N, C-alpha and C positions, 0 to 999 in steps of 0.2 A: 596490553590493549584490552579495551573496556568491551564488555559484552555489547553493547549495545552499536558499537561499531561494524558490525558482521549481518546482525538482524536487528531491524522494526517492527513493532505492531501496531495496529490502526491507530491506536491511540496516536502515538508518535508520528507516526504520518499526519494526520489529520493535524496536530501540532505543528509541523514545519512548513509543511504547505497553506496554515490558517483555510481554512476549508472545515465545514459544519460536517459532523456525524452524518446525516440523511444524503448529504452531497457527495460523501466518501462510499459510503452504500451504495446508493443508487449508480452512480457511474464509476468509479473504482476497482471498491471492491470485487464487484459482480462483473467487472470484464476477463475474459477468457486469458488473456493472459498474466493478471493477476493471482487466476487460482492455479494455474498452471506450476507456478513459482511458491505459490504459500506450502510451509512447514506445518501441521498441525502438532502445537504442544500438547493441548486437551480437546474435550467437545467443542470447549468455548473460546479457547483461547489461539489464535492463528499468528506467526512471526512470517517476517519478509525478507530475504535477503536483500539488504541497504543498496547495495548499486543496481541492484536489476530491480527492484522497485524504482530508485528513483527514475532511469529510464523507462520504465513500463509507463508510470505516473508523468511525467512530461509527454509523452506519446498521444497517449488518451487528453491530457487537456489540451493538446496542439490540433487534434481531432476535434471536440466540440467547439473549439475557439473560430473555428472554419465554415 
């Protein structure tokens, strides 16, 4: 199993969801649910568990669409 199957970073989430960097940081990255699941690798590098991040991103987008 590849490393990317377990964790994704901000850039990979942006590419998979086809969203801009500013939208990601304004609406998804700063959400308390995403902050709660982040795994800091270094000061400037954060990864997220893939399945949890996917579920949370879907929830956030549903909330924004209403």
